[in-house]
N, C-alpha and C positions, 0 to 999 in steps of 0.2 A: 109706287115711287116712295122712297124714304123721305120722311120729314127731317128737319134739322135736329129734332129731339132724338129720333131713332138713330140717326147717324152718330150723334154724340154718345149714345149708349153703346153702340157697336165699338166705337173707338176706345171707350173706357174699358169694356170687356176685353178688348185686345191687349190693352196695356196690362191688365191684371193677369191674363193668361200668360203673357210673355214673362211676367215676374214670378209665376208659380214654380217653374223648374229650379231657379236659384234658391227660392224659399225652401223647397223640399230638400234641396242639397244641404242648405244650412241646418235644417231640422235634423236630417240624418246625421250630419257631422256632430251636432250637439248631443245626439243620443248614442253616438259611437263610443265604445270604451276608450278611455284615455290611454295613450302610449306610456310605457314606463319611462322615467327620467333617465337621461344619459349618465354614465358613471362619472365620478369626479376624477380630476387629474391625480395620478399617483395611486389610484385605488388598487387593492389586491385582486388580481385576476384568478378566478376559480371556475372550473367546469363541473357541472352536475349532470350525471347521466340518469335518464328516466325512460321508461317505456309507458305507452298509453298515457301521454301527458294530460289528455282531456279527462282522464278518470277522476271521479270524485275523491278517490283515495288520496290523490296528490294535489287537491285543490289548494291546500295551504301554501304549497310551493309556488303555485301560480299567483296567489294573492300577494305573497312576499315580493315577487318580481314586479307585478303590475303596479303595486302601490309604492314602489321605490324603497322598500324596507332594506333591501340589500345595499342599495346606494347610500342610504342613511347610515349604514354601518361601515362605510368605507370599502365596499366590495364592488368588483366588476364581475358579475356572475353571468356565465353563459350556460343556459339549460339546453343540453343536447338530448334530443329525443331519438330513441331507437325502436326498432320494430317489435322487439320482445324483451323479456327480462333477461334472457341468456345473453343477448347482445349488449345490453346496458351493463351487465356484470362484466362482460369481456372488456368493455371500454375502461372500466375501473382497473381491471387487472393489467391492461396494457399501458396504462398511463394516459389514455385519451380523456379521462375524467378523473378528478380528484375525489369526488364524493358521489355516492349512489343514492338516489331516491327510490326506494324499493320496499319490499315487505320485510318486517323484522325477522320472520322465520328463515329468511335467506342467510342471516348471520349465523344461525345454528347449523344450517345445512353446509355452509362453506367451511365452518370450523371443523365439522366432521370429515371434511375432505382435505383438511390441511391448510385452508386459507383463512387467516384471521380477519374478521370484520367486526366493527363495533358500532352499534346504534348510539347516537349521541343526542338526538332529539326526535321524539315520537310525534307523528302527525295524526295517526288514527288509533282509536281504541276499540274498533269494531271492523270486521272484514267487509261489511256492506253488501254481503251476498244474501239473496232471498231465494228460497225454494218454494215453488208453487205447483199445484196440480191443475190440470185442465178440467173445467166444469163440464165440458162436452164429453170427453173420453173417460173421465174419472169421476163421474157423478156419484159413483158408489163409494168413493173414498171416505174412510173413517179413521184409519191409523196407517202408519208407514208399512205395516204388514201387507196392506192392499197394493203395494207398489211392485210386488213380485211380477216379473215379466214386462214391466213398463219400459217405454222408450223415454230416456232421460236426456234432455238437451243440456250441454255444458259449454263453457267458453273454450275448453280444450283439455286434453289429458294432462293431469297434474296441476291444473289451475286451481285457484282458490275456490271457484265455483264447483269444481270436481271434488275437491276435498270436503267442502261443506256437505254436499248431498251424500257423499260416501259415509260421512259420520252419522248423518241422519238415518241412512239405511242400516248401517252397522249396529245401531242401538237395538234393532229388532232382528239382528242376525242375518241380514241380507248383504251379500257381497257383489263383486263385479259380475260374477257369472249369473246372478239372479235378475239382472236388468240389462237393457241394451243402451249403451252410451252413444250419444250423437254429438259430435263436435260442431258448433255453430260458428260460421265464418265471421259474423258481425251482428250488430244489434238488429239491423233490418231483417237479416235472415232468421234471427231468433224469433222475432215477432211474426213473420210470415209463416214459418214452420209451425209455430204454436197455434196460430189462428186457423191454419188449414187442417189441423187435427193430426199432424205428422208426429207430434210429441204428446206424451201423457204427462210428463213432468219437465219442468225447466228450472235450472239453477243458474242465476245470472245476477248482474248488478244493475244499478240505476243509471240512466232513467228508463231502461227497458222494462224493469219490473213495475215501476210506477205506471207506465203506459198500459201494461197488461191489466193492472188493477183497475185503472180508469175505464178500460174497455169492458170490464166485468167478465173477463174470460178466464180468470184464474182465482184459485183459493190458496192463500198463503199457508204453507206447512211449517216453514222455519224462516226466521227473519233476524239476520245479524246486522241490521242497521241500528239497533239499539243495544245498550249494554246488557239489558236483561235478556234479550233474545240471544245475544252472543254467549252469555253464560249458560243458557239452556242447551245450546249446541255443543259448546266446548268444555263445559264444567268449570268455567272460571273466566277471568278477563283475558282477552285475546288481542295483544298488540298487533297492529297491521302496518300501515305505511310509516316509514321513518327515513331520516337521513343517516347513512352509515358510511364509514370509511375505515381503512386500515388503521390499527392503533398507532402505527408509526406516524401517520399523517397528523393525527390528533395530538400526539406528543411533540412533534416538530413545529406545528402551527397552531398553538393554543389560541392566539388572538383571532385568527381567521375562523377557527372552529367555533369560538364563542360568538363571533359576529354572525355567522350563519345561524347559530341557535337563537340568538336574539331576534333576528329577522323572522324566523319561523314562529317563535312564540308570540311575537308582535302580530303576525298574521293570524295565528290561532285565536288570540284574544279578539281581534277584529271580527272573526267569523262568528263569535258567540252572540254578537248583537246585530250583525249585518242583516238587512232586509232585502227583499227582491230587487228594489231599485238600486241598492248598493252593488248587488251582483251584476246587474245589467251594465252598470257603469264601469265595472272592473274586469269582468271576464271577457276574453276574446269571443267574437261572434261565432266562430267555428265550433266552440264548445257546445253551443245550443243545438247543433245538428238540425237546423231548420225548424225547431219547435221550442221557442223560448219559454212558453208557458209550462211545457212539460218539464224542462230543465229546472225551472224555479220550483215546481211542485215537488220534484225529487229532492232538491236542495233542502227544502223545509223538512222533509221526512228524515234527512240524513244528519241534521244538525248535531244530534247527540253522538254521532260516530267519530267526531274529531275530539282530540284531547283538548283540555283547556289550558294546559301549562307545559306540554312537551315531555312530561315525566313518564318513565316506564312504571306501570302500576305494579304493586306487590303481587307476586305469583304469576304475573304475565309471562315471563320467560318459561316458567314451569308448564303453564298451559300450552304454550307454543311447542315446547319440546314433546309434550305428551301427544299433541296432535301429529307432529312429524313422525313419531314412532309408528303410527298407523300406515305411513306411506313410504318410509325409508327403512334402512336396516336399523332395527331397534338398538342393537349393541353399539353402533356408531354414534347414534344420538345420545345414548346414555353416557358416553365417554366425554361429551362436550362439557366444558366448564362454562356454565351459563353466566357466571359473574363476569366473564371476559367478553360476552356478546353485547354488552351495553354499558353505558355510563350515564348517570344522572347529574354529574358534576356541572356540566354546561347549562343544562335545563334549570337546575336549581337557581343559578345566578340570574338567568333570564327571567324566571318566575318572580324573583324578588324585585328585579328592576322594573318589570311591567305590571307587577301586582296581579299576575294572572291567576 
């Protein structure tokens, strides 16, 4: 039989237990990323097309949106995500988007096909692709010459991961016929295939490659997450993610173009000093793909990959054109006027304003 004291304890525990769910909900709400602020009345409406929005390459775009930098610049920006780069580019061509968040190299490719595109603020100065070999199946690896006949996992034919590993192989005279390329459907498939021994080499982006490193399953062969590693692979600075648009748009809407650039450079400056807790508070939960600690570990590895001021680096366009000449018709690429594929005018003003 319960005493009055035991009965009091039970009642107290019941009250505490009943209060726990709301307390947990409040805690979860406190830790959830804040929603971006609503646009101001009369704000200029713009649509930005992007593929793989959760990619680290385009993280500055997400930061600018989530922290309200677009709103601060008087913009009402809608970021429209598409399944792949071809669809996001098509959205730009059909007028479904005003601006494209994509790779700088696409401006060169499009000009060679008769479509003028101009990068006006650079997000990344490194492609962020890592090439690694399996410690299980390639324990004998010493140089890229040992990769003849290897099974090479890539994100897709013609993707940045395909291009990077092709350049690594090409330096020792190995071509597409000397290896077996395997397209990987997604990050989970990439990790599973690599761990099961179905791949000898993998060329992929983070957080996948950081995960394989943490598992101790891979030896890094080439790493374009840093400026030094990028130069080793490409022979110079390699501009990657950018905001680009038809020159007509930039000429007809200079204020909106400057506002977009200011918001991106503001985000780039924020990323230079942002810590893990800042990322958790800002980035949507789905970006973490169920593993927040892995995402944060990859973020720290990638910090150098973003530009600090949005400016196109000297010789960056030349490096990109040289890379494209390996995969597209060299004569078409050589005819491209690289000076028309980018402008630093907007980024210079933003750099001065934010002291980036």
